[in-house]
C-alpha positions as CSV (number, residue, x, y, z in Angstrom):
1,M,-10.4,55.2,6.9
2,V,-14.0,54.4,7.6
3,K,-13.4,55.2,11.8
4,A,-13.9,59.4,10.2
5,T,-17.5,58.8,8.8
6,L,-19.1,57.5,11.6
7,H,-21.4,58.8,14.3
8,P,-19.1,59.6,17.8
9,V,-21.6,57.7,19.3
10,Q,-20.7,55.0,16.6
11,V,-17.1,55.5,17.6
12,Q,-17.7,54.8,20.8
13,I,-19.9,52.0,20.2
14,L,-16.1,49.9,18.1
15,E,-14.3,51.4,21.2
16,A,-16.2,49.5,23.6
17,A,-16.7,46.4,21.7
18,A,-13.0,45.7,20.6
19,S,-13.1,45.4,24.5
20,C,-15.2,42.6,25.8
21,E,-16.3,39.9,24.4
22,R,-20.3,41.1,23.2
23,L,-22.1,44.5,24.2
24,S,-25.8,45.1,24.4
25,P,-27.2,48.6,23.4
26,V,-28.6,49.0,27.1
27,E,-24.9,48.4,28.4
28,F,-23.5,51.0,26.6
29,S,-26.3,52.7,27.1
30,R,-25.5,52.5,31.0
31,Q,-23.0,55.4,30.2
32,G,-25.5,58.0,29.8
33,A,-26.9,57.6,26.5
34,E,-30.3,57.0,25.2
35,L,-31.3,54.2,24.6
36,S,-33.4,54.6,21.7
37,R,-30.2,56.8,19.8
38,V,-28.3,54.4,21.2
39,A,-29.8,51.3,19.5
40,Y,-30.4,53.0,16.6
41,H,-26.3,52.7,15.9
42,F,-26.1,49.6,16.4
43,R,-29.0,48.6,14.0
44,A,-26.8,51.2,11.6
45,L,-22.7,49.2,12.6
46,H,-25.0,45.9,11.8
47,R,-26.0,47.0,9.3
48,L,-23.3,48.5,7.6
49,G,-21.6,44.8,8.3
50,V,-19.4,46.2,11.4
51,L,-21.1,44.6,14.1
52,E,-22.8,41.4,14.2
53,P,-25.2,39.1,16.8
54,A,-23.9,37.4,19.4
55,G,-26.8,36.1,21.0
56,T,-30.1,37.2,22.8
57,A,-31.7,37.5,26.4
58,V,-34.4,37.8,27.9
59,R,-34.6,40.8,30.9
60,R,-37.6,41.6,32.4
61,G,-40.0,40.1,29.7
62,A,-37.7,41.7,27.5
63,T,-35.2,40.7,24.6
64,E,-31.8,42.1,24.9
65,H,-30.0,41.5,21.7
66,Y,-25.9,41.6,22.0
67,Y,-23.1,42.4,19.7
68,R,-19.2,41.6,18.6
69,L,-17.3,43.1,15.9
70,S,-17.5,41.3,13.3
71,Q,-14.5,39.1,11.9
72,S,-13.5,41.9,9.3
73,A,-13.8,44.3,11.5
74,R,-11.3,43.1,14.2
75,G,-9.1,42.1,10.7
76,D,-10.1,37.8,10.7
77,R,-9.1,36.4,7.7
78,S,-9.5,33.0,8.3
79,P,-12.9,31.0,7.3
């Protein structure tokens, strides 16, 4: 149901996040999407509670943010 209301890029992000431990907008944008557009959709999914922070790394003077599916998005009900 929720997938039907999401932007196609957000659906692609969720599918990619489901298949890996953590994912950054930079990594996802390597598939050919514009980084600023991808970062916008990552932030939107984070605001919706579907993605949660999974760490950061400093790359060439910039901070790369990593995300993973939230427990509620994974269907994990344990505390």
